[in-house]
C-alpha positions as CSV (number, residue, x, y, z in Angstrom):
1,X,114.9,95.3,83.2
2,X,115.8,96.1,86.7
3,X,118.4,95.0,88.7
4,X,116.5,92.7,90.8
5,X,115.4,91.1,87.8
6,X,119.0,90.6,86.7
7,X,119.8,88.9,89.8
8,X,116.8,86.7,89.9
9,X,117.5,85.6,86.3
10,X,121.1,84.9,87.3
11,X,119.8,82.3,89.8
12,X,116.8,80.7,87.9
13,X,118.6,80.6,84.3
14,X,121.8,80.7,82.3
15,X,121.3,84.6,82.4
16,X,124.7,86.2,81.9
17,X,124.3,89.9,83.1
18,X,127.0,91.1,80.7
19,X,125.7,89.3,77.4
20,X,122.2,88.0,78.4
21,X,120.6,85.1,76.6
22,X,122.0,83.6,73.4
23,X,119.0,82.5,71.1
24,X,115.3,82.8,71.5
25,X,113.6,84.1,74.6
26,X,111.1,86.0,76.4
27,X,111.7,87.6,79.7
28,X,108.5,88.3,81.9
29,X,108.9,91.2,84.8
30,X,105.9,91.8,87.0
31,X,103.3,90.7,84.8
32,X,104.8,92.3,81.6
33,X,107.3,91.6,78.9
34,X,110.8,93.0,79.9
35,X,112.4,91.4,76.5
36,X,111.7,89.2,73.5
37,X,113.8,87.7,70.8
38,X,113.5,85.0,68.0
39,X,115.7,82.8,66.6
40,X,115.3,81.2,62.7
41,X,113.5,78.3,64.1
42,X,111.8,79.3,67.3
43,X,109.0,82.1,67.2
44,X,107.6,83.6,70.2
45,X,104.4,85.7,70.1
46,X,102.0,87.1,72.6
47,X,98.6,85.6,73.2
48,X,95.6,87.6,72.1
49,X,92.9,86.4,74.8
50,X,95.1,86.2,77.6
51,X,98.3,86.5,79.3
52,X,101.0,84.4,77.9
53,X,102.7,83.5,74.9
54,X,103.0,81.0,72.2
55,X,106.2,79.3,71.4
56,X,106.4,77.3,68.0
57,X,109.5,75.4,67.1
58,X,109.8,74.4,63.7
59,X,110.0,70.5,62.4
60,X,113.5,69.3,62.4
61,X,115.0,72.0,64.8
62,X,118.3,70.6,66.5
63,X,120.3,72.0,69.2
64,X,118.5,75.4,70.2
65,X,117.4,76.6,73.5
66,X,114.4,78.7,74.3
67,X,114.5,80.5,77.6
68,X,111.0,81.9,79.1
69,X,111.8,83.2,82.8
70,X,109.2,85.1,84.7
71,X,110.3,87.5,87.6
72,X,108.4,89.1,90.4
73,X,110.4,91.9,92.0
74,X,108.2,93.4,94.7
75,X,105.4,92.7,97.2
76,X,101.7,92.8,95.9
77,X,102.0,91.3,92.7
78,X,99.6,88.7,91.3
79,X,100.8,87.1,88.3
80,X,98.9,84.6,86.2
81,X,100.5,83.8,82.7
82,X,99.6,80.9,80.1
83,X,102.4,79.6,77.7
84,X,101.9,77.0,75.0
85,X,104.5,75.0,73.4
86,X,104.1,73.8,69.9
87,X,107.0,71.5,69.0
88,X,107.6,70.4,65.3
89,X,108.1,66.7,64.3
90,X,111.5,65.6,64.8
91,X,112.8,68.6,66.8
92,X,115.3,68.3,69.5
93,X,115.5,71.3,71.9
94,X,116.0,72.7,75.4
95,X,113.3,74.9,76.9
96,X,114.5,76.7,80.3
97,X,112.0,78.2,82.5
98,X,111.7,79.0,86.2
99,X,110.4,81.8,88.1
100,X,111.8,84.1,91.0
101,X,109.8,86.0,93.6
102,X,111.5,88.9,95.3
103,X,109.6,90.4,98.4
104,X,111.0,93.2,100.5
105,X,107.6,94.1,102.0
106,X,105.0,92.9,104.1
107,X,102.2,92.0,101.4
108,X,102.7,89.0,99.5
109,X,103.1,88.1,95.7
110,X,102.5,85.1,93.6
111,X,103.3,83.7,90.4
112,X,101.0,81.1,88.9
113,X,102.2,79.8,85.5
114,X,100.3,77.2,83.2
115,X,102.3,75.7,80.5
116,X,101.2,73.2,77.9
117,X,103.4,71.3,75.9
118,X,102.2,69.7,72.5
119,X,105.0,67.4,70.9
120,X,104.8,66.3,67.4
121,X,105.9,62.7,66.4
122,X,109.3,62.3,67.3
123,X,110.0,65.5,68.9
124,X,112.3,65.7,71.9
125,X,112.3,68.4,74.7
126,X,114.6,68.9,77.9
127,X,112.5,71.1,80.1
128,X,114.7,72.7,83.0
129,X,112.7,74.8,85.6
130,X,113.8,76.6,88.6
131,X,111.9,78.3,91.5
132,X,113.3,80.8,94.2
133,X,112.3,83.0,96.6
134,X,114.6,86.0,97.9
135,X,114.1,89.2,99.8
136,X,114.1,90.1,103.7
137,X,110.2,91.1,103.4
138,X,107.6,89.2,105.5
139,X,105.3,88.8,102.6
140,X,104.6,85.1,101.2
141,X,106.3,84.0,98.2
142,X,103.9,82.3,96.2
143,X,104.5,80.0,93.0
144,X,102.0,77.5,91.7
145,X,103.0,76.0,88.4
146,X,100.9,73.9,86.2
147,X,102.1,71.6,83.3
148,X,100.1,69.6,80.9
149,X,101.7,67.8,78.2
150,X,100.5,65.7,75.2
151,X,102.9,63.6,73.6
152,X,102.4,62.2,70.1
153,X,104.0,59.2,68.6
154,X,107.8,58.4,69.5
155,X,108.3,61.9,71.2
156,X,110.1,62.5,74.4
157,X,109.9,65.1,77.1
158,X,112.1,65.4,80.5
159,X,111.3,67.7,82.9
160,X,114.0,68.8,85.5
161,X,112.6,71.0,88.2
162,X,114.1,72.6,91.3
163,X,113.0,74.6,94.1
164,X,115.6,74.8,96.9
165,X,115.3,78.1,98.5
166,X,112.7,80.7,99.6
167,X,109.3,79.8,98.4
168,X,106.9,80.0,101.1
169,X,104.0,78.2,99.5
170,X,103.7,76.1,96.1
171,X,101.0,73.9,94.4
172,X,102.5,72.1,91.8
173,X,100.4,70.0,88.9
174,X,101.7,68.1,86.3
175,X,99.1,66.2,83.9
176,X,99.5,64.5,80.4
177,X,98.7,61.9,78.1
178,X,101.4,59.7,76.5
179,X,101.1,58.4,73.1
180,X,102.3,55.4,71.0
181,X,106.1,54.7,71.9
182,X,106.5,58.1,73.6
183,X,107.7,58.8,77.3
184,X,107.5,61.2,79.8
185,X,110.3,61.6,82.5
186,X,110.0,63.8,85.5
187,X,112.9,64.5,88.0
188,X,111.7,67.0,91.0
189,X,114.1,68.4,93.6
190,X,112.6,70.3,96.2
191,X,113.6,71.5,99.8
192,X,111.2,73.6,102.3
193,X,112.0,75.0,105.7
194,X,110.6,77.2,108.3
195,X,106.6,77.1,108.0
196,X,106.8,76.4,104.2
197,X,104.4,74.4,102.6
198,X,104.9,72.3,99.0
199,X,102.5,70.0,97.3
200,X,103.2,68.1,94.3
201,X,100.6,66.1,92.2
202,X,101.2,63.9,89.1
203,X,98.4,62.4,86.8
204,X,99.6,60.8,83.7
205,X,97.4,58.7,81.2
206,X,99.4,56.1,79.2
207,X,97.4,55.7,76.4
208,X,99.8,54.6,73.7
209,X,101.2,50.9,73.1
210,X,104.8,50.9,74.7
211,X,104.2,54.4,76.1
212,X,106.2,55.1,79.3
213,X,106.3,57.5,82.2
214,X,108.9,57.8,85.0
215,X,108.2,60.2,88.0
216,X,110.8,60.7,90.8
217,X,110.8,63.4,93.5
218,X,113.8,64.1,95.8
219,X,112.8,66.3,98.8
220,X,114.1,67.8,102.3
221,X,111.6,69.2,104.8
222,X,113.2,71.4,107.4
223,X,112.0,73.3,110.5
224,X,108.0,72.8,110.7
225,X,107.5,72.7,106.9
226,X,105.1,70.2,105.5
227,X,105.3,68.5,101.9
228,X,102.6,66.4,100.1
229,X,103.5,64.2,97.2
230,X,100.9,62.2,95.2
231,X,101.1,60.6,91.9
232,X,98.6,58.9,89.9
233,X,99.7,56.9,86.7
234,X,97.0,55.1,84.5
235,X,98.0,52.5,82.5
236,X,95.5,52.0,79.6
237,X,97.4,49.7,77.4
238,X,101.0,47.6,77.2
239,X,103.1,50.3,78.9
240,X,105.8,51.0,81.6
241,X,105.0,53.4,84.6
242,X,107.3,54.3,87.5
243,X,106.9,56.8,90.5
244,X,109.0,57.3,93.6
245,X,109.2,59.8,96.3
246,X,112.5,59.8,98.2
247,X,112.3,62.4,101.1
248,X,114.4,63.3,104.1
249,X,112.9,64.8,107.1
250,X,114.7,67.2,109.6
251,X,113.4,68.9,112.7
252,X,109.6,68.8,113.0
253,X,109.2,68.5,109.2
254,X,106.3,66.3,107.9
255,X,106.3,64.5,104.3
256,X,103.2,62.5,103.0
257,X,103.6,60.2,99.8
258,X,100.3,59.2,98.4
259,X,100.7,56.9,95.4
260,X,98.0,55.4,92.9
261,X,98.4,53.0,90.0
262,X,95.8,51.9,88.0
263,X,96.3,49.2,85.3
264,X,93.4,48.6,82.6
265,X,95.5,46.6,80.5
266,X,96.9,43.2,81.2
267,X,100.3,44.4,80.1
268,X,100.7,47.3,82.0
269,X,103.6,47.3,84.0
270,X,103.3,49.8,86.9
271,X,105.6,50.6,90.0
272,X,105.7,52.6,92.9
273,X,108.5,53.2,95.4
274,X,108.6,55.5,98.6
275,X,111.2,56.3,101.2
276,X,111.0,58.7,104.0
277,X,113.2,59.3,106.9
278,X,116.1,61.2,108.7
279,X,119.7,61.3,108.0
280,X,121.4,58.0,109.4
281,X,123.5,58.7,112.1
282,X,126.4,56.5,110.6
283,X,126.6,59.1,107.5
284,X,126.9,62.0,109.8
285,X,129.6,60.0,111.9
286,X,131.6,59.0,109.0
287,X,131.8,62.5,107.4
288,X,132.4,64.4,110.8
289,X,135.5,61.7,111.4
290,X,137.0,63.6,108.2
291,X,137.0,66.9,110.0
292,X,133.5,68.1,109.3
293,X,131.2,69.8,112.0
294,X,127.8,68.3,112.2
295,X,126.2,71.1,110.4
296,X,128.6,71.0,107.7
297,X,128.2,67.2,107.3
298,X,124.6,67.7,107.2
299,X,124.5,69.9,104.5
300,X,127.0,67.5,102.5
301,X,124.6,65.0,102.8
302,X,121.8,67.0,101.7
303,X,123.6,68.4,98.8
304,X,124.5,65.2,97.5
305,X,121.0,63.9,97.9
306,X,119.5,66.7,95.9
307,X,121.9,66.8,93.3
């Protein structure tokens, strides 16, 4: 594991350079494995037919965390990985993912991660994912994550995704099928600047009675960056669905929000909210009266908005 990987790991996960990770982990570095460890209840194994890993969590596992970060440390890397999660009935675990792309040259690099989650009845997962780009090179830092979820009866998956710095292009796709009394919660935090582009697509089928989905995106578009948010919730039975896009635009940034709700059952209750606009002048003025400069006040507002 090289020094750039260690730096990226400290930015995208709970990595401690002195002690490493505690519990199960798999570290991906420039398309290869830089380290792996299983725990008593979590097994990680390599796929035999394509790049990637299978993560299996035993039924009833409680209080464990598994780490699966991926790092690209130089230009001209094209990484594609398939990671499948099999979460046993009644388990309650945390999954910490994330990707860092570092570029010092003129050529681009990208990481495309395809994750699939299969939760058995009563399983609960908190999935934390952070993306970041670093380095002084002019090449593009590209990250395109795809996530598919399949939630069985009474299961719960919460996704907390963050991309705040340095990623030049990203296309994020999350799809899923939510079963009986199961629930999917997605919290996205995103900031773009310069000429960056970010696209988010959600599509969820609520197929089980009393299932639910809550999809919320908070974003800031600076410079001449562009963002596109699409959400589609299909309520096929008695269920609840909610999506929201809250965005701040600055400079010449642009944000588009395109919601789609389809109720295929009389008792499907679906809601969408969207708010896009600039930072209110009175917010800046209030903070500036406390001694902050305009730039410091702006930074404080954005920090609170994306918290």
